[in-house]
CHARMM internal coordinates of N, CA and C (Angstrom, degrees):
IC EDIT
DIST 1 N 1 CA 1.4395
DIST 1 CA 1 C 1.5266
ANGL 1 N 1 CA 1 C 108.40
DIST 1 C 2 N 1.3148
ANGL 1 CA 1 C 2 N 117.57
DIHE 1 N 1 CA 1 C 2 N 135.94
DIST 2 N 2 CA 1.4539
ANGL 1 C 2 N 2 CA 123.43
DIHE 1 CA 1 C 2 N 2 CA 177.64
DIST 2 CA 2 C 1.5219
ANGL 2 N 2 CA 2 C 108.22
DIHE 1 C 2 N 2 CA 2 C -115.16
DIST 2 C 3 N 1.3294
ANGL 2 CA 2 C 3 N 115.44
DIHE 2 N 2 CA 2 C 3 N 124.14
DIST 3 N 3 CA 1.4661
ANGL 2 C 3 N 3 CA 120.49
DIHE 2 CA 2 C 3 N 3 CA 178.25
DIST 3 CA 3 C 1.5173
ANGL 3 N 3 CA 3 C 107.89
DIHE 2 C 3 N 3 CA 3 C -105.68
DIST 3 C 4 N 1.3251
ANGL 3 CA 3 C 4 N 116.83
DIHE 3 N 3 CA 3 C 4 N 127.75
DIST 4 N 4 CA 1.4489
ANGL 3 C 4 N 4 CA 122.53
DIHE 3 CA 3 C 4 N 4 CA 178.12
DIST 4 CA 4 C 1.5236
ANGL 4 N 4 CA 4 C 109.49
DIHE 3 C 4 N 4 CA 4 C -135.00
DIST 4 C 5 N 1.3162
ANGL 4 CA 4 C 5 N 115.65
DIHE 4 N 4 CA 4 C 5 N 148.20
DIST 5 N 5 CA 1.4617
ANGL 4 C 5 N 5 CA 122.97
DIHE 4 CA 4 C 5 N 5 CA 176.02
DIST 5 CA 5 C 1.5226
ANGL 5 N 5 CA 5 C 111.81
DIHE 4 C 5 N 5 CA 5 C 54.00
DIST 5 C 6 N 1.3414
ANGL 5 CA 5 C 6 N 115.41
DIHE 5 N 5 CA 5 C 6 N 59.41
DIST 6 N 6 CA 1.4514
ANGL 5 C 6 N 6 CA 120.30
DIHE 5 CA 5 C 6 N 6 CA -178.83
DIST 6 CA 6 C 1.5198
ANGL 6 N 6 CA 6 C 110.42
DIHE 5 C 6 N 6 CA 6 C -145.98
DIST 6 C 7 N 1.3358
ANGL 6 CA 6 C 7 N 116.20
DIHE 6 N 6 CA 6 C 7 N 151.16
DIST 7 N 7 CA 1.4531
ANGL 6 C 7 N 7 CA 121.78
DIHE 6 CA 6 C 7 N 7 CA 170.46
DIST 7 CA 7 C 1.5201
ANGL 7 N 7 CA 7 C 106.23
DIHE 6 C 7 N 7 CA 7 C -82.89
DIST 7 C 8 N 1.3247
ANGL 7 CA 7 C 8 N 116.37
DIHE 7 N 7 CA 7 C 8 N 119.58
DIST 8 N 8 CA 1.4584
ANGL 7 C 8 N 8 CA 121.19
DIHE 7 CA 7 C 8 N 8 CA -176.40
DIST 8 CA 8 C 1.5204
ANGL 8 N 8 CA 8 C 112.96
DIHE 7 C 8 N 8 CA 8 C -93.81
DIST 8 C 9 N 1.3320
ANGL 8 CA 8 C 9 N 117.63
DIHE 8 N 8 CA 8 C 9 N -27.40
DIST 9 N 9 CA 1.4628
ANGL 8 C 9 N 9 CA 121.08
DIHE 8 CA 8 C 9 N 9 CA -179.22
DIST 9 CA 9 C 1.5205
ANGL 9 N 9 CA 9 C 110.18
DIHE 8 C 9 N 9 CA 9 C -160.93
DIST 9 C 10 N 1.3291
ANGL 9 CA 9 C 10 N 115.01
DIHE 9 N 9 CA 9 C 10 N 155.52
DIST 10 N 10 CA 1.4596
ANGL 9 C 10 N 10 CA 123.22
DIHE 9 CA 9 C 10 N 10 CA 175.43
DIST 10 CA 10 C 1.5206
ANGL 10 N 10 CA 10 C 106.83
DIHE 9 C 10 N 10 CA 10 C -124.37
DIST 10 C 11 N 1.3375
ANGL 10 CA 10 C 11 N 116.73
DIHE 10 N 10 CA 10 C 11 N 131.37
DIST 11 N 11 CA 1.4530
ANGL 10 C 11 N 11 CA 121.37
DIHE 10 CA 10 C 11 N 11 CA 179.51
DIST 11 CA 11 C 1.5196
ANGL 11 N 11 CA 11 C 107.21
DIHE 10 C 11 N 11 CA 11 C -125.09
DIST 11 C 12 N 1.3396
ANGL 11 CA 11 C 12 N 117.07
DIHE 11 N 11 CA 11 C 12 N 128.84
DIST 12 N 12 CA 1.4566
ANGL 11 C 12 N 12 CA 120.57
DIHE 11 CA 11 C 12 N 12 CA -175.05
DIST 12 CA 12 C 1.5168
ANGL 12 N 12 CA 12 C 111.71
DIHE 11 C 12 N 12 CA 12 C -147.95
DIST 12 C 13 N 1.3282
ANGL 12 CA 12 C 13 N 115.19
DIHE 12 N 12 CA 12 C 13 N 161.41
DIST 13 N 13 CA 1.4596
ANGL 12 C 13 N 13 CA 121.31
DIHE 12 CA 12 C 13 N 13 CA 170.55
DIST 13 CA 13 C 1.5292
ANGL 13 N 13 CA 13 C 110.45
DIHE 12 C 13 N 13 CA 13 C -106.23
DIST 13 C 14 N 1.3291
ANGL 13 CA 13 C 14 N 116.77
DIHE 13 N 13 CA 13 C 14 N -1.32
DIST 14 N 14 CA 1.4655
ANGL 13 C 14 N 14 CA 121.18
DIHE 13 CA 13 C 14 N 14 CA -177.83
DIST 14 CA 14 C 1.5264
ANGL 14 N 14 CA 14 C 109.15
DIHE 13 C 14 N 14 CA 14 C -128.31
DIST 14 C 15 N 1.3032
ANGL 14 CA 14 C 15 N 116.16
DIHE 14 N 14 CA 14 C 15 N 95.00
DIST 15 N 15 CA 1.4724
ANGL 14 C 15 N 15 CA 121.03
DIHE 14 CA 14 C 15 N 15 CA -174.40
DIST 15 CA 15 C 1.5246
ANGL 15 N 15 CA 15 C 113.22
DIHE 14 C 15 N 15 CA 15 C -62.92
DIST 15 C 16 N 1.3238
ANGL 15 CA 15 C 16 N 119.35
DIHE 15 N 15 CA 15 C 16 N -22.81
DIST 16 N 16 CA 1.4637
ANGL 15 C 16 N 16 CA 121.68
DIHE 15 CA 15 C 16 N 16 CA -178.11
DIST 16 CA 16 C 1.5267
ANGL 16 N 16 CA 16 C 113.38
DIHE 15 C 16 N 16 CA 16 C -73.11
DIST 16 C 17 N 1.3330
ANGL 16 CA 16 C 17 N 117.84
DIHE 16 N 16 CA 16 C 17 N -15.06
DIST 17 N 17 CA 1.4689
ANGL 16 C 17 N 17 CA 120.12
DIHE 16 CA 16 C 17 N 17 CA -175.27
DIST 17 CA 17 C 1.5193
ANGL 17 N 17 CA 17 C 113.98
DIHE 16 C 17 N 17 CA 17 C -95.29
DIST 17 C 18 N 1.3333
ANGL 17 CA 17 C 18 N 118.05
DIHE 17 N 17 CA 17 C 18 N -1.97
DIST 18 N 18 CA 1.4647
ANGL 17 C 18 N 18 CA 119.44
DIHE 17 CA 17 C 18 N 18 CA -175.25
DIST 18 CA 18 C 1.5249
ANGL 18 N 18 CA 18 C 111.83
DIHE 17 C 18 N 18 CA 18 C -128.14
DIST 18 C 19 N 1.3319
ANGL 18 CA 18 C 19 N 113.72
DIHE 18 N 18 CA 18 C 19 N 152.00
DIST 19 N 19 CA 1.4602
ANGL 18 C 19 N 19 CA 122.57
DIHE 18 CA 18 C 19 N 19 CA 170.86
DIST 19 CA 19 C 1.5193
ANGL 19 N 19 CA 19 C 106.42
DIHE 18 C 19 N 19 CA 19 C -165.35
DIST 19 C 20 N 1.2916
ANGL 19 CA 19 C 20 N 117.00
DIHE 19 N 19 CA 19 C 20 N 170.06
DIST 20 N 20 CA 1.4537
ANGL 19 C 20 N 20 CA 118.95
DIHE 19 CA 19 C 20 N 20 CA 176.56
DIST 20 CA 20 C 1.5041
ANGL 20 N 20 CA 20 C 113.61
DIHE 19 C 20 N 20 CA 20 C 134.32
DIST 20 C 21 N 1.3302
ANGL 20 CA 20 C 21 N 115.11
DIHE 20 N 20 CA 20 C 21 N -167.98
DIST 21 N 21 CA 1.4484
ANGL 20 C 21 N 21 CA 121.48
DIHE 20 CA 20 C 21 N 21 CA -172.66
DIST 21 CA 21 C 1.5150
ANGL 21 N 21 CA 21 C 115.67
DIHE 20 C 21 N 21 CA 21 C -93.00
DIST 21 C 22 N 1.3258
ANGL 21 CA 21 C 22 N 118.50
DIHE 21 N 21 CA 21 C 22 N -12.82
DIST 22 N 22 CA 1.4654
ANGL 21 C 22 N 22 CA 120.60
DIHE 21 CA 21 C 22 N 22 CA 178.58
DIST 22 CA 22 C 1.5292
ANGL 22 N 22 CA 22 C 109.28
DIHE 21 C 22 N 22 CA 22 C -82.78
DIST 22 C 23 N 1.3280
ANGL 22 CA 22 C 23 N 117.21
DIHE 22 N 22 CA 22 C 23 N 153.22
DIST 23 N 23 CA 1.4735
ANGL 22 C 23 N 23 CA 119.53
DIHE 22 CA 22 C 23 N 23 CA 175.27
DIST 23 CA 23 C 1.5272
ANGL 23 N 23 CA 23 C 110.32
DIHE 22 C 23 N 23 CA 23 C -59.06
DIST 23 C 24 N 1.3352
ANGL 23 CA 23 C 24 N 116.04
DIHE 23 N 23 CA 23 C 24 N 137.24
DIST 24 N 24 CA 1.4611
ANGL 23 C 24 N 24 CA 122.12
DIHE 23 CA 23 C 24 N 24 CA -178.55
DIST 24 CA 24 C 1.5188
ANGL 24 N 24 CA 24 C 109.28
DIHE 23 C 24 N 24 CA 24 C -115.19
DIST 24 C 25 N 1.3311
ANGL 24 CA 24 C 25 N 116.48
DIHE 24 N 24 CA 24 C 25 N 127.81
DIST 25 N 25 CA 1.4523
ANGL 24 C 25 N 25 CA 122.81
DIHE 24 CA 24 C 25 N 25 CA 178.60
DIST 25 CA 25 C 1.5244
ANGL 25 N 25 CA 25 C 108.22
DIHE 24 C 25 N 25 CA 25 C -112.68
DIST 25 C 26 N 1.3387
ANGL 25 CA 25 C 26 N 116.55
DIHE 25 N 25 CA 25 C 26 N 123.26
DIST 26 N 26 CA 1.4555
ANGL 25 C 26 N 26 CA 122.29
DIHE 25 CA 25 C 26 N 26 CA -178.90
DIST 26 CA 26 C 1.5295
ANGL 26 N 26 CA 26 C 108.00
DIHE 25 C 26 N 26 CA 26 C -100.51
DIST 26 C 27 N 1.3234
ANGL 26 CA 26 C 27 N 116.43
DIHE 26 N 26 CA 26 C 27 N 125.85
DIST 27 N 27 CA 1.4631
ANGL 26 C 27 N 27 CA 122.06
DIHE 26 CA 26 C 27 N 27 CA -179.15
DIST 27 CA 27 C 1.5184
ANGL 27 N 27 CA 27 C 109.92
DIHE 26 C 27 N 27 CA 27 C -113.59
DIST 27 C 28 N 1.3451
ANGL 27 CA 27 C 28 N 115.93
DIHE 27 N 27 CA 27 C 28 N 155.32
DIST 28 N 28 CA 1.4691
ANGL 27 C 28 N 28 CA 119.51
DIHE 27 CA 27 C 28 N 28 CA -176.66
DIST 28 CA 28 C 1.5196
ANGL 28 N 28 CA 28 C 113.59
DIHE 27 C 28 N 28 CA 28 C -82.56
DIST 28 C 29 N 1.3563
ANGL 28 CA 28 C 29 N 118.06
DIHE 28 N 28 CA 28 C 29 N -26.19
DIST 29 N 29 CA 1.4551
ANGL 28 C 29 N 29 CA 120.16
DIHE 28 CA 28 C 29 N 29 CA -179.38
DIST 29 CA 29 C 1.5319
ANGL 29 N 29 CA 29 C 110.35
DIHE 28 C 29 N 29 CA 29 C -154.53
DIST 29 C 30 N 1.3375
ANGL 29 CA 29 C 30 N 115.67
DIHE 29 N 29 CA 29 C 30 N 176.98
DIST 30 N 30 CA 1.4627
ANGL 29 C 30 N 30 CA 120.91
DIHE 29 CA 29 C 30 N 30 CA -175.60
DIST 30 CA 30 C 1.5254
ANGL 30 N 30 CA 30 C 112.36
DIHE 29 C 30 N 30 CA 30 C -63.74
DIST 30 C 31 N 1.3413
ANGL 30 CA 30 C 31 N 117.72
DIHE 30 N 30 CA 30 C 31 N -37.89
DIST 31 N 31 CA 1.4692
ANGL 30 C 31 N 31 CA 120.26
DIHE 30 CA 30 C 31 N 31 CA 179.03
DIST 31 CA 31 C 1.5278
ANGL 31 N 31 CA 31 C 111.49
DIHE 30 C 31 N 31 CA 31 C -61.76
DIST 31 C 32 N 1.3319
ANGL 31 CA 31 C 32 N 116.34
DIHE 31 N 31 CA 31 C 32 N -46.07
DIST 32 N 32 CA 1.4647
ANGL 31 C 32 N 32 CA 120.14
DIHE 31 CA 31 C 32 N 32 CA 177.93
DIST 32 CA 32 C 1.5299
ANGL 32 N 32 CA 32 C 110.67
DIHE 31 C 32 N 32 CA 32 C -64.21
DIST 32 C 33 N 1.3255
ANGL 32 CA 32 C 33 N 116.70
DIHE 32 N 32 CA 32 C 33 N -36.92
DIST 33 N 33 CA 1.4599
ANGL 32 C 33 N 33 CA 122.01
DIHE 32 CA 32 C 33 N 33 CA 177.73
DIST 33 CA 33 C 1.5290
ANGL 33 N 33 CA 33 C 110.50
DIHE 32 C 33 N 33 CA 33 C -59.24
DIST 33 C 34 N 1.3266
ANGL 33 CA 33 C 34 N 117.17
DIHE 33 N 33 CA 33 C 34 N -47.96
DIST 34 N 34 CA 1.4663
ANGL 33 C 34 N 34 CA 121.31
DIHE 33 CA 33 C 34 N 34 CA -179.85
DIST 34 CA 34 C 1.5277
ANGL 34 N 34 CA 34 C 111.88
DIHE 33 C 34 N 34 CA 34 C -64.70
DIST 34 C 35 N 1.3201
ANGL 34 CA 34 C 35 N 117.32
DIHE 34 N 34 CA 34 C 35 N -43.08
DIST 35 N 35 CA 1.4725
ANGL 34 C 35 N 35 CA 121.04
DIHE 34 CA 34 C 35 N 35 CA -179.89
DIST 35 CA 35 C 1.5260
ANGL 35 N 35 CA 35 C 111.10
DIHE 34 C 35 N 35 CA 35 C -64.78
DIST 35 C 36 N 1.3296
ANGL 35 CA 35 C 36 N 115.91
DIHE 35 N 35 CA 35 C 36 N -43.46
DIST 36 N 36 CA 1.4657
ANGL 35 C 36 N 36 CA 119.99
DIHE 35 CA 35 C 36 N 36 CA 179.93
DIST 36 CA 36 C 1.5226
ANGL 36 N 36 CA 36 C 110.43
DIHE 35 C 36 N 36 CA 36 C -64.13
DIST 36 C 37 N 1.3205
ANGL 36 CA 36 C 37 N 117.13
DIHE 36 N 36 CA 36 C 37 N -43.60
DIST 37 N 37 CA 1.4655
ANGL 36 C 37 N 37 CA 121.02
DIHE 36 CA 36 C 37 N 37 CA 179.26
DIST 37 CA 37 C 1.5274
ANGL 37 N 37 CA 37 C 110.72
DIHE 36 C 37 N 37 CA 37 C -62.09
DIST 37 C 38 N 1.3319
ANGL 37 CA 37 C 38 N 117.33
DIHE 37 N 37 CA 37 C 38 N -43.43
DIST 38 N 38 CA 1.4631
ANGL 37 C 38 N 38 CA 120.54
DIHE 37 CA 37 C 38 N 38 CA -179.82
DIST 38 CA 38 C 1.5279
ANGL 38 N 38 CA 38 C 111.29
DIHE 37 C 38 N 38 CA 38 C -65.07
DIST 38 C 39 N 1.3179
ANGL 38 CA 38 C 39 N 116.93
DIHE 38 N 38 CA 38 C 39 N -42.01
DIST 39 N 39 CA 1.4690
ANGL 38 C 39 N 39 CA 119.70
DIHE 38 CA 38 C 39 N 39 CA 178.80
DIST 39 CA 39 C 1.5238
ANGL 39 N 39 CA 39 C 111.83
DIHE 38 C 39 N 39 CA 39 C -66.03
DIST 39 C 40 N 1.3224
ANGL 39 CA 39 C 40 N 116.99
DIHE 39 N 39 CA 39 C 40 N -46.04
DIST 40 N 40 CA 1.4684
ANGL 39 C 40 N 40 CA 119.80
DIHE 39 CA 39 C 40 N 40 CA 179.73
DIST 40 CA 40 C 1.5204
ANGL 40 N 40 CA 40 C 111.62
DIHE 39 C 40 N 40 CA 40 C -64.57
DIST 40 C 41 N 1.3072
ANGL 40 CA 40 C 41 N 116.82
DIHE 40 N 40 CA 40 C 41 N -36.91
DIST 41 N 41 CA 1.4625
ANGL 40 C 41 N 41 CA 121.54
DIHE 40 CA 40 C 41 N 41 CA 177.69
DIST 41 CA 41 C 1.5289
ANGL 41 N 41 CA 41 C 109.92
DIHE 40 C 41 N 41 CA 41 C -56.26
DIST 41 C 42 N 1.3124
ANGL 41 CA 41 C 42 N 117.01
DIHE 41 N 41 CA 41 C 42 N -44.66
DIST 42 N 42 CA 1.4615
ANGL 41 C 42 N 42 CA 121.45
DIHE 41 CA 41 C 42 N 42 CA -179.87
DIST 42 CA 42 C 1.5260
ANGL 42 N 42 CA 42 C 112.02
DIHE 41 C 42 N 42 CA 42 C -73.40
DIST 42 C 43 N 1.3170
ANGL 42 CA 42 C 43 N 116.40
DIHE 42 N 42 CA 42 C 43 N -42.35
DIST 43 N 43 CA 1.4668
ANGL 42 C 43 N 43 CA 120.57
DIHE 42 CA 42 C 43 N 43 CA -175.57
DIST 43 CA 43 C 1.5287
ANGL 43 N 43 CA 43 C 112.23
DIHE 42 C 43 N 43 CA 43 C -66.30
DIST 43 C 44 N 1.3326
ANGL 43 CA 43 C 44 N 116.74
DIHE 43 N 43 CA 43 C 44 N -44.80
DIST 44 N 44 CA 1.4713
ANGL 43 C 44 N 44 CA 118.98
DIHE 43 CA 43 C 44 N 44 CA -174.82
DIST 44 CA 44 C 1.5210
ANGL 44 N 44 CA 44 C 112.54
DIHE 43 C 44 N 44 CA 44 C -100.98
DIST 44 C 45 N 1.3347
ANGL 44 CA 44 C 45 N 116.73
DIHE 44 N 44 CA 44 C 45 N 9.95
DIST 45 N 45 CA 1.4616
ANGL 44 C 45 N 45 CA 122.26
DIHE 44 CA 44 C 45 N 45 CA 174.04
DIST 45 CA 45 C 1.5270
ANGL 45 N 45 CA 45 C 112.05
DIHE 44 C 45 N 45 CA 45 C 56.63
DIST 45 C 46 N 1.3309
ANGL 45 CA 45 C 46 N 114.99
DIHE 45 N 45 CA 45 C 46 N 48.04
DIST 46 N 46 CA 1.4601
ANGL 45 C 46 N 46 CA 120.75
DIHE 45 CA 45 C 46 N 46 CA 177.17
DIST 46 CA 46 C 1.5107
ANGL 46 N 46 CA 46 C 109.99
DIHE 45 C 46 N 46 CA 46 C -121.08
DIST 46 C 47 N 1.3191
ANGL 46 CA 46 C 47 N 115.83
DIHE 46 N 46 CA 46 C 47 N -169.72
DIST 47 N 47 CA 1.4594
ANGL 46 C 47 N 47 CA 122.11
DIHE 46 CA 46 C 47 N 47 CA 179.09
DIST 47 CA 47 C 1.5268
ANGL 47 N 47 CA 47 C 108.15
DIHE 46 C 47 N 47 CA 47 C -124.43
DIST 47 C 48 N 1.3466
ANGL 47 CA 47 C 48 N 115.94
DIHE 47 N 47 CA 47 C 48 N 128.59
DIST 48 N 48 CA 1.4578
ANGL 47 C 48 N 48 CA 120.89
DIHE 47 CA 47 C 48 N 48 CA 179.48
DIST 48 CA 48 C 1.5272
ANGL 48 N 48 CA 48 C 109.98
DIHE 47 C 48 N 48 CA 48 C -84.31
DIST 48 C 49 N 1.3214
ANGL 48 CA 48 C 49 N 115.12
DIHE 48 N 48 CA 48 C 49 N 136.49
DIST 49 N 49 CA 1.4564
ANGL 48 C 49 N 49 CA 121.85
DIHE 48 CA 48 C 49 N 49 CA 176.17
DIST 49 CA 49 C 1.5249
ANGL 49 N 49 CA 49 C 108.23
DIHE 48 C 49 N 49 CA 49 C -128.38
DIST 49 C 50 N 1.3386
ANGL 49 CA 49 C 50 N 116.36
DIHE 49 N 49 CA 49 C 50 N 128.43
DIST 50 N 50 CA 1.4626
ANGL 49 C 50 N 50 CA 121.34
DIHE 49 CA 49 C 50 N 50 CA 176.40
DIST 50 CA 50 C 1.5221
ANGL 50 N 50 CA 50 C 108.19
DIHE 49 C 50 N 50 CA 50 C -86.01
DIST 50 C 51 N 1.3053
ANGL 50 CA 50 C 51 N 116.73
DIHE 50 N 50 CA 50 C 51 N 118.24
DIST 51 N 51 CA 1.4624
ANGL 50 C 51 N 51 CA 120.92
DIHE 50 CA 50 C 51 N 51 CA 176.77
DIST 51 CA 51 C 1.5241
ANGL 51 N 51 CA 51 C 110.97
DIHE 50 C 51 N 51 CA 51 C -92.27
DIST 51 C 52 N 1.3350
ANGL 51 CA 51 C 52 N 116.10
DIHE 51 N 51 CA 51 C 52 N -23.52
DIST 52 N 52 CA 1.4648
ANGL 51 C 52 N 52 CA 122.60
DIHE 51 CA 51 C 52 N 52 CA 174.13
DIST 52 CA 52 C 1.5221
ANGL 52 N 52 CA 52 C 106.88
DIHE 51 C 52 N 52 CA 52 C -163.86
DIST 52 C 53 N 1.3344
ANGL 52 CA 52 C 53 N 116.65
DIHE 52 N 52 CA 52 C 53 N -177.38
DIST 53 N 53 CA 1.4624
ANGL 52 C 53 N 53 CA 120.06
DIHE 52 CA 52 C 53 N 53 CA 178.51
DIST 53 CA 53 C 1.5318
ANGL 53 N 53 CA 53 C 112.33
DIHE 52 C 53 N 53 CA 53 C -69.17
DIST 53 C 54 N 1.3153
ANGL 53 CA 53 C 54 N 116.77
DIHE 53 N 53 CA 53 C 54 N -14.26
DIST 54 N 54 CA 1.4595
ANGL 53 C 54 N 54 CA 119.29
DIHE 53 CA 53 C 54 N 54 CA -179.03
DIST 54 CA 54 C 1.5362
ANGL 54 N 54 CA 54 C 113.69
DIHE 53 C 54 N 54 CA 54 C -120.17
DIST 54 C 55 N 1.3322
ANGL 54 CA 54 C 55 N 117.47
DIHE 54 N 54 CA 54 C 55 N 10.23
DIST 55 N 55 CA 1.4573
ANGL 54 C 55 N 55 CA 119.38
DIHE 54 CA 54 C 55 N 55 CA -176.85
DIST 55 CA 55 C 1.5328
ANGL 55 N 55 CA 55 C 112.01
DIHE 54 C 55 N 55 CA 55 C -146.56
DIST 55 C 56 N 1.3193
ANGL 55 CA 55 C 56 N 115.22
DIHE 55 N 55 CA 55 C 56 N 121.99
DIST 56 N 56 CA 1.4627
ANGL 55 C 56 N 56 CA 122.55
DIHE 55 CA 55 C 56 N 56 CA 172.81
DIST 56 CA 56 C 1.5168
ANGL 56 N 56 CA 56 C 107.54
DIHE 55 C 56 N 56 CA 56 C -121.04
DIST 56 C 57 N 1.3238
ANGL 56 CA 56 C 57 N 116.54
DIHE 56 N 56 CA 56 C 57 N 151.33
DIST 57 N 57 CA 1.4543
ANGL 56 C 57 N 57 CA 121.15
DIHE 56 CA 56 C 57 N 57 CA 169.50
DIST 57 CA 57 C 1.5197
ANGL 57 N 57 CA 57 C 107.98
DIHE 56 C 57 N 57 CA 57 C -126.00
DIST 57 C 58 N 1.3255
ANGL 57 CA 57 C 58 N 115.93
DIHE 57 N 57 CA 57 C 58 N 150.44
DIST 58 N 58 CA 1.4585
ANGL 57 C 58 N 58 CA 122.12
DIHE 57 CA 57 C 58 N 58 CA 172.61
DIST 58 CA 58 C 1.5138
ANGL 58 N 58 CA 58 C 105.74
DIHE 57 C 58 N 58 CA 58 C -109.13
DIST 58 C 59 N 1.3301
ANGL 58 CA 58 C 59 N 116.37
DIHE 58 N 58 CA 58 C 59 N 123.94
DIST 59 N 59 CA 1.4551
ANGL 58 C 59 N 59 CA 121.20
DIHE 58 CA 58 C 59 N 59 CA -178.49
DIST 59 CA 59 C 1.5161
ANGL 59 N 59 CA 59 C 110.77
DIHE 58 C 59 N 59 CA 59 C -123.38
DIST 59 C 60 N 1.2961
ANGL 59 CA 59 C 60 N 115.05
DIHE 59 N 59 CA 59 C 60 N 158.72
DIST 60 N 60 CA 1.4593
ANGL 59 C 60 N 60 CA 123.08
DIHE 59 CA 59 C 60 N 60 CA 172.43
DIST 60 CA 60 C 1.5196
ANGL 60 N 60 CA 60 C 106.16
DIHE 59 C 60 N 60 CA 60 C -114.63
DIST 60 C 61 N 1.3241
ANGL 60 CA 60 C 61 N 116.21
DIHE 60 N 60 CA 60 C 61 N 119.71
DIST 61 N 61 CA 1.4753
ANGL 60 C 61 N 61 CA 121.16
DIHE 60 CA 60 C 61 N 61 CA -178.71
DIST 61 CA 61 C 1.5154
ANGL 61 N 61 CA 61 C 110.20
DIHE 60 C 61 N 61 CA 61 C -89.76
END
COOR INIT
IC SEED 1 N 1 CA 1 C
IC BUILD
């Protein structure tokens, strides 16, 4: 299966700001947010994008 043009994951420190169908990862602080985004980016072969200081998404272009 090939996935293209999709949000693969959402990573946040503020659980109240997110919902939806992609997997959501809740982190305790900004450092954990960055580490989780970097690891998921490599694991699921996507690209991490910071939408704010408390929200990253991993997408497949």
